[in-house]
C-alpha positions as CSV (number, residue, x, y, z in Angstrom):
1,M,133.5,12.8,130.3
2,E,137.0,13.5,129.1
3,E,139.8,13.8,131.7
4,G,140.4,17.4,132.8
5,T,138.9,20.3,134.6
6,W,135.8,21.8,133.0
7,E,133.6,24.8,133.7
8,L,129.9,24.5,132.8
9,S,127.8,27.4,131.5
10,D,126.4,28.0,135.0
11,G,129.9,28.3,136.5
12,T,130.0,24.8,138.0
13,T,133.5,23.3,138.0
14,I,133.8,19.5,137.2
15,E,137.0,17.6,137.3
16,A,137.4,14.1,135.7
17,G,140.4,12.0,136.2
18,V,141.8,8.5,136.3
19,L,143.6,6.7,139.2
20,N,145.4,3.4,138.6
21,T,145.8,1.4,141.8
22,N,146.0,-2.1,143.0
23,K,145.2,-1.3,146.7
24,L,142.3,-2.9,148.4
25,S,140.8,-1.4,151.5
26,T,142.8,-3.6,153.8
27,Q,146.0,-2.0,152.3
28,G,144.9,1.6,152.9
29,G,143.8,4.0,150.3
30,E,145.2,6.4,147.8
31,T,145.4,10.1,148.3
32,V,144.1,12.1,145.3
33,A,144.5,15.9,145.0
34,L,141.9,17.9,143.3
35,D,142.6,20.8,140.9
36,D,142.9,24.3,142.5
37,A,140.0,25.4,140.4
38,F,137.6,24.4,143.3
39,G,139.2,27.0,145.6
40,S,137.3,27.1,148.9
41,D,134.0,25.9,147.5
42,A,132.4,23.9,150.2
43,S,130.1,22.0,147.8
44,V,132.7,19.6,146.4
45,A,131.2,16.2,145.6
46,V,133.4,13.2,144.8
47,L,131.9,10.5,142.6
48,T,134.0,7.4,141.8
49,Q,133.7,4.1,140.1
50,T,135.7,1.1,139.1
51,Q,136.3,0.8,135.4
52,T,138.3,-2.4,134.9
53,Y,137.9,-6.1,134.8
54,N,140.9,-7.7,136.4
55,G,140.0,-11.1,137.8
56,G,136.8,-12.6,139.2
57,D,136.6,-10.7,142.5
58,W,133.9,-8.1,143.0
59,V,135.3,-4.6,143.7
60,T,133.9,-1.2,144.2
61,S,135.4,2.2,144.9
62,R,134.9,4.1,148.2
63,T,136.0,7.5,149.3
64,D,136.8,8.9,152.7
65,S,138.3,12.0,154.4
66,I,137.2,14.4,151.7
67,I,138.9,17.6,153.0
68,E,136.6,20.2,151.4
69,G,132.9,19.7,151.5
70,G,130.7,16.7,151.5
71,V,127.1,17.5,150.6
72,T,125.0,15.5,152.9
73,A,125.2,15.0,156.7
74,D,126.3,11.7,158.1
75,Q,122.7,10.5,158.0
76,F,122.1,7.6,155.5
77,T,121.8,4.0,156.8
78,H,120.0,0.9,155.5
79,Q,116.8,2.8,156.2
80,A,115.5,5.2,153.4
81,K,116.2,8.9,154.2
82,R,115.1,12.1,152.4
83,H,117.6,14.8,151.4
84,S,116.3,18.2,150.1
85,F,118.2,20.1,147.4
86,E,119.3,23.6,148.4
87,T,117.5,25.0,145.3
88,E,114.5,23.2,143.9
89,F,114.6,22.2,140.2
90,D,111.9,22.7,137.6
91,S,111.4,19.0,137.3
92,A,113.1,15.9,138.7
93,P,116.8,16.0,137.8
94,T,119.1,13.2,136.7
95,L,120.9,12.2,139.9
96,L,124.2,10.4,140.6
97,T,125.1,9.4,144.2
98,K,128.1,7.9,145.8
99,L,129.1,7.2,149.4
100,D,131.7,9.7,150.5
101,S,132.5,8.2,153.9
102,F,133.8,4.8,155.1
103,D,132.2,4.5,158.5
104,G,131.2,0.8,158.3
105,D,133.5,-2.1,157.8
106,D,131.3,-3.8,155.2
107,N,131.2,-3.1,151.5
108,A,128.2,-0.8,150.7
109,N,126.8,1.4,148.0
110,S,124.2,4.1,147.8
111,R,120.8,3.3,146.4
112,I,118.4,5.9,145.2
113,Q,114.8,5.2,146.0
114,S,113.1,8.2,144.5
115,V,113.9,11.6,143.0
116,D,111.7,14.7,142.5
117,A,112.3,18.4,141.9
118,A,112.8,19.1,145.6
119,G,115.1,16.3,146.6
120,F,115.7,12.6,146.8
121,T,115.3,9.6,149.0
122,A,118.2,7.2,149.3
123,M,119.7,4.5,151.5
124,V,122.9,2.6,152.0
125,I,122.8,-1.0,150.9
126,E,125.5,-3.5,152.1
127,E,126.3,-6.5,149.9
128,Q,126.9,-9.8,151.6
129,S,130.4,-10.8,150.7
130,R,131.7,-10.4,154.2
131,D,128.7,-11.5,156.3
132,L,124.9,-12.0,155.9
133,E,123.7,-9.0,157.9
134,M,122.8,-5.9,155.9
135,G,122.5,-3.2,158.6
136,Q,124.7,-0.2,158.0
137,T,126.0,2.6,160.2
138,T,125.5,6.2,159.1
139,E,127.3,7.3,156.0
140,S,127.3,10.5,154.0
141,L,126.7,10.8,150.3
142,S,128.1,13.0,147.5
143,Y,125.6,13.7,144.7
144,L,125.4,15.4,141.3
145,A,122.0,16.5,140.2
146,L,121.7,17.5,136.5
147,E,118.7,19.6,135.2
148,G,117.2,18.3,131.9
149,D,117.4,15.0,130.1
150,S,119.4,15.7,127.0
151,G,122.4,13.6,128.2
152,T,124.8,16.3,127.1
153,L,127.0,18.5,129.4
154,S,128.6,21.5,127.6
155,G,131.6,23.2,129.1
156,I,135.0,24.7,128.4
157,A,138.3,23.4,129.5
158,V,139.9,25.2,132.4
159,I,143.6,25.7,131.8
């Protein structure tokens, strides 16, 4: 997706951007402001990923303190948990998930176990770079569920 703010045909607003940083979690985080196009929409989901290769250390992105929204309760742990969509799809959507909290000290990611038209089952998986245990406290997830399987999103630029 190209950088910018986009409006899809159903009125959904998507913002894509780039943040260049060298901060690790031990150094605090970066504050990122979203475009005003979201207004007071309480369904804001933030999906991030690392897109670089600098050195041999494993890194991943985490978000925390999302001011507006968050789309799941603080309910996901290392045990699989079901989340239902507000509106059911005609068939299983394409689903992207990302932790949107930072409740545990260990590095973790979301893992989707199953997706159907009514919802999904997911869990939080810790990796073992810090210690060997893999139990995780509760975290919340942001998600983006896309109807269809064409792989194409059409939208117009919001100026």
